[in-house]
C-alpha positions in Angstrom: 65.9 -238.5 -5.9 67.2 -236.9 -2.1 65.6 -237.5 0.6 65.4 -235.2 3.4 63.8 -235.9 6.8 61.8 -233.2 7.9 59.9 -232.0 11.3 56.3 -230.6 10.6 55.7 -228.6 13.5 51.8 -227.0 12.5 48.8 -226.1 14.5 44.9 -225.7 14.3 45.7 -223.0 11.3 48.3 -223.5 9.2 47.9 -227.5 9.6 50.5 -230.3 8.4 48.2 -231.7 6.0 48.8 -228.2 4.3 52.2 -228.3 4.8 52.7 -231.8 3.5 51.0 -231.1 0.6 52.9 -228.3 -0.6 56.0 -230.0 0.5 55.5 -233.5 -1.6 54.5 -231.7 -4.4 58.5 -230.5 -5.1 59.9 -232.5 -7.9 63.0 -234.3 -8.0 63.3 -235.1 -4.3 61.2 -237.8 -1.1 60.4 -236.6 2.4 60.6 -238.6 5.8 58.1 -236.5 7.4 57.9 -236.3 11.3 54.9 -234.3 12.5 54.3 -232.9 15.5 50.2 -230.6 16.0 50.9 -227.5 18.2 47.9 -226.3 20.5 47.4 -223.1 18.7 44.7 -220.9 18.3 43.0 -223.2 21.0 45.5 -222.6 23.2 46.7 -218.6 23.2 50.6 -218.1 22.0 52.9 -216.1 24.7 56.6 -215.5 25.8 58.6 -219.2 25.9 62.1 -218.8 27.1 63.7 -216.0 25.2 61.4 -216.2 22.2 57.7 -214.7 21.9 54.2 -215.6 20.3 55.1 -219.3 20.6 53.3 -222.4 21.5 54.9 -223.9 25.2 55.9 -227.2 23.2 60.1 -227.0 23.4 59.4 -231.1 24.9 58.1 -232.0 22.2 60.0 -230.6 19.5 63.6 -231.5 21.5 61.5 -235.1 21.1 61.4 -234.4 17.2 64.3 -232.7 16.0 67.1 -235.7 16.5 68.2 -236.3 12.6 66.1 -234.2 11.1 67.8 -231.6 8.3 65.0 -229.1 8.0 61.7 -227.8 9.8 58.7 -226.2 8.8 56.5 -224.7 11.6 54.2 -221.5 12.8 54.7 -221.2 16.7 56.9 -223.8 17.6 59.3 -222.5 19.9 62.9 -222.6 18.3 64.8 -221.8 21.9 68.1 -221.9 22.3 67.4 -225.5 24.0 65.8 -226.4 20.9 68.2 -225.9 19.0 70.9 -227.6 21.3 68.7 -231.1 21.0 68.8 -230.8 16.8 72.3 -231.2 15.7 71.2 -232.2 12.2 69.3 -229.4 11.6 70.3 -227.0 8.5 67.2 -225.0 7.9 63.9 -223.8 9.4 61.0 -222.2 8.2 58.6 -220.0 10.6 55.5 -219.6 8.1 54.6 -215.8 9.8 56.0 -212.7 8.5 58.9 -212.7 10.6 60.2 -215.5 13.0 59.7 -214.1 16.4 59.2 -217.2 18.0 62.4 -218.4 16.2 66.0 -217.5 18.4 67.7 -216.3 15.1 71.2 -215.4 16.2 71.8 -218.8 18.0 70.4 -220.9 14.9 72.5 -218.7 12.9 75.1 -219.6 15.3 75.0 -223.2 14.4 74.9 -222.9 10.6 70.9 -223.3 10.4 69.4 -220.8 7.9 66.0 -219.2 8.8 63.7 -218.2 6.8 60.3 -216.6 6.9 57.2 -216.5 4.7 56.5 -212.7 4.0 53.3 -211.4 2.6 51.6 -214.8 3.4 48.0 -213.0 4.9 48.6 -210.1 2.7 46.1 -210.1 1.2 43.6 -211.7 4.2 45.1 -208.2 6.0 44.4 -206.1 3.1 40.7 -207.0 3.0 40.4 -207.0 6.7 41.5 -203.6 7.1 38.8 -202.2 4.6 36.6 -204.1 6.7 37.2 -202.3 9.2 37.2 -199.2 7.9 34.3 -199.6 6.2 32.7 -200.5 9.4 33.7 -197.8 11.2 32.8 -195.1 8.4 29.0 -196.4 7.9 28.4 -197.5 12.0 27.9 -200.5 11.4 27.9 -202.2 14.8 25.8 -199.9 16.5 23.6 -199.7 13.5 23.2 -203.9 14.2 22.2 -203.1 17.9 19.6 -201.2 17.4 18.0 -204.3 15.6 19.2 -206.2 18.4 17.4 -204.2 20.4 14.1 -204.3 18.6 14.9 -200.7 17.7 13.8 -199.5 13.8 15.6 -196.3 14.1 14.6 -194.2 10.8 15.7 -191.1 12.8 19.8 -192.4 12.2 18.7 -191.4 8.9 19.6 -187.6 9.9 22.2 -185.9 8.3 24.4 -186.0 11.5 24.1 -189.8 12.2 24.6 -190.7 8.9 28.1 -192.1 8.2 30.8 -191.3 5.2 31.9 -192.7 2.0 35.3 -193.7 0.2 33.9 -192.0 -3.0 36.4 -188.9 -2.7 37.4 -189.2 0.6 41.4 -188.4 1.6 42.8 -191.8 3.1 46.1 -192.0 4.5 48.4 -194.9 4.7 51.2 -194.9 7.3 53.5 -197.9 5.8 53.2 -199.4 1.9 54.7 -202.8 2.3 52.7 -205.9 0.9 49.7 -204.6 3.1 49.7 -201.4 2.8 49.8 -201.7 -1.1 46.8 -203.9 -1.5 44.9 -201.2 0.8 45.7 -198.2 -1.4 44.4 -200.2 -4.5 41.0 -200.7 -3.0 41.3 -196.4 -1.9 41.9 -195.7 -5.1 39.0 -198.0 -6.8 36.7 -196.4 -4.3 37.7 -193.2 -6.0 39.7 -192.3 -3.0 42.5 -190.0 -2.9 44.9 -191.5 -1.0 48.4 -190.3 0.6 50.9 -192.4 2.3 53.6 -192.5 4.7 56.3 -194.7 4.1 60.5 -194.1 4.5 61.5 -196.3 1.7 59.7 -194.0 -0.9 60.8 -191.2 -3.0 58.5 -188.1 -2.9 59.5 -187.5 -6.1 58.9 -190.6 -7.8 55.8 -191.7 -6.1 53.7 -195.7 -6.8 51.1 -195.0 -9.3 48.2 -193.1 -8.5 48.9 -192.3 -4.7 50.9 -189.5 -2.6 54.1 -189.8 -1.0 54.0 -187.0 2.2 55.2 -186.0 5.8 53.6 -187.5 8.7 51.8 -184.6 9.8 50.7 -183.5 6.3 49.0 -187.3 6.4 47.4 -186.4 9.1 46.2 -183.2 8.4 44.7 -183.8 5.4 42.8 -187.6 5.6 39.6 -188.4 6.5 40.5 -192.0 7.2 44.2 -192.7 8.6 44.9 -196.7 8.4 48.2 -197.9 9.9 51.0 -200.5 7.9 53.9 -199.9 9.4 56.4 -202.3 11.3 56.6 -202.0 14.8 60.0 -201.0 15.4 62.0 -198.8 18.0 61.8 -196.0 15.9 57.5 -196.3 15.5 56.8 -197.4 18.6 54.6 -194.9 19.6 54.0 -192.9 16.7 50.9 -192.0 17.2 50.1 -190.0 20.0 47.8 -187.4 21.6 49.3 -184.8 19.7 49.4 -186.7 16.5 45.6 -187.6 17.4 45.1 -184.0 17.8 46.3 -182.7 14.0 43.7 -185.3 12.6 40.7 -184.1 11.2 38.1 -183.7 13.6 35.8 -186.4 12.5 38.3 -188.2 10.9 38.3 -191.8 11.4 41.7 -194.1 12.7 42.1 -197.6 12.0 44.9 -200.2 13.3 45.8 -203.4 12.1 49.6 -203.6 12.3 50.6 -203.7 15.5 48.8 -202.6 18.9 52.6 -200.8 19.6 52.5 -197.8 17.4 49.3 -196.4 18.9 48.7 -194.5 21.7 45.3 -196.5 22.9 44.4 -194.1 26.1 45.1 -190.9 24.2 42.5 -192.2 21.0 39.8 -193.1 23.7 40.1 -189.8 24.9 39.6 -188.3 21.3 37.3 -190.2 20.4 35.1 -189.4 24.2 35.7 -185.4 22.6 34.3 -186.0 19.7 37.6 -185.7 18.1 38.2 -188.4 16.4 34.8 -189.8 14.0 35.5 -193.8 14.7 38.0 -195.8 14.6 38.6 -199.6 14.0 41.5 -201.9 15.4 42.6 -205.6 15.3 45.6 -205.6 17.9 45.8 -203.5 20.9 48.3 -202.5 23.4 47.5 -205.3 25.9 46.4 -208.9 24.3 43.7 -210.1 25.3 42.0 -206.6 25.9 41.7 -206.5 29.7 38.5 -206.1 31.6 37.2 -202.9 32.2 39.6 -201.7 29.0 38.2 -198.0 27.9 38.3 -199.2 24.7 34.7 -201.4 25.6 32.9 -198.5 26.4 34.5 -196.2 24.0 32.1 -194.7 21.3 32.7 -195.3 17.7 34.9 -198.4 18.2 34.9 -201.5 15.7 37.3 -204.2 17.4 37.9 -207.9 16.0 40.4 -210.2 18.3 43.3 -210.1 16.1 42.4 -212.1 13.1 43.3 -209.8 10.3 45.4 -212.7 8.4 42.4 -215.1 9.6 41.3 -217.0 6.2 41.6 -220.4 4.4 43.7 -218.8 2.1 46.5 -217.3 4.4 46.9 -220.9 5.7 47.2 -222.3 2.2 49.6 -219.7 1.2 51.8 -219.9 4.1 52.7 -224.0 2.8 53.1 -223.3 -0.5 55.4 -219.9 0.1 57.7 -222.8 3.0 57.5 -225.1 0.1 59.2 -222.7 -2.2 61.9 -221.4 0.3 62.9 -225.5 0.9 63.3 -225.3 -2.7 65.2 -222.7 -3.3 67.1 -224.4 -0.2 67.6 -228.1 -1.8 69.3 -226.0 -4.6 71.4 -224.2 -3.0 69.9 -220.3 -3.6 68.6 -218.3 -1.2 65.6 -218.6 0.0 62.7 -215.9 0.2 62.4 -214.3 3.9 65.9 -215.6 5.0 67.2 -213.6 8.4 70.6 -212.5 8.8 
């Protein structure tokens, strides 16, 4: 039986005991664990040296890495400085959709294979997107506030005050990856028509139940537009004032993907003018949302603080996908989520 020295650099979400349980279930290998507990989410992440969205814990990692062959982390800052202190490291798993907290070129240069855990939060993020969508369509925060203020407003049954339904609505999804696909399935189950924009899809051979269209057609036809695209140089700012103007008056906009996809000032303008009927956000251009942001006083908005992926199942799934990647590495196969 092979013995492998491994570093578990978990945190208070993807916990070390979850990672250890997933790894020790692998057959024909015995692990000698070192553990570092990083402070996220009790302490916010941020940029660390040349990497982003990481816990400021370079020194902790440097002290733990000598002699370690593989490491599993979520928020560990694997900077060039940290990698220089890890001469024995050969495999690194980042328990996220993408290893933004890892200097991947520096790792590859040192002969370290880097993998991520794609899809770990797809279920949670899809369910959260649907929850925000329905909350915006039925104006749930506003309704709760009336009760908190001691009101029982039967006048909200008036036609102009009522929310709208998904059954019979047209829902446009921008992005059709693991999350977008799950949202589409739920929308179809509700009886909605689903339009999709994604460059990898063939309009002549769409996935079952959905229609593949151009962006302008999606914006023009949809009652609800939900963003599920990756943030790239091409997609940054893809929804701005011009795109919002093409949306139906009274339609709903949802963003649970990345704040950089959307012009939030233009969105608030559209909400305040009544062109947009409602909006729902889990991600923002600046996080945390700064005091005085127009979003905080905009009408008909549902907001959560970048928690779409925050379920216990996501943490467990991160551990199991990481363990699968480790198993592949140990037998010489290419792990899922390997970085180039």
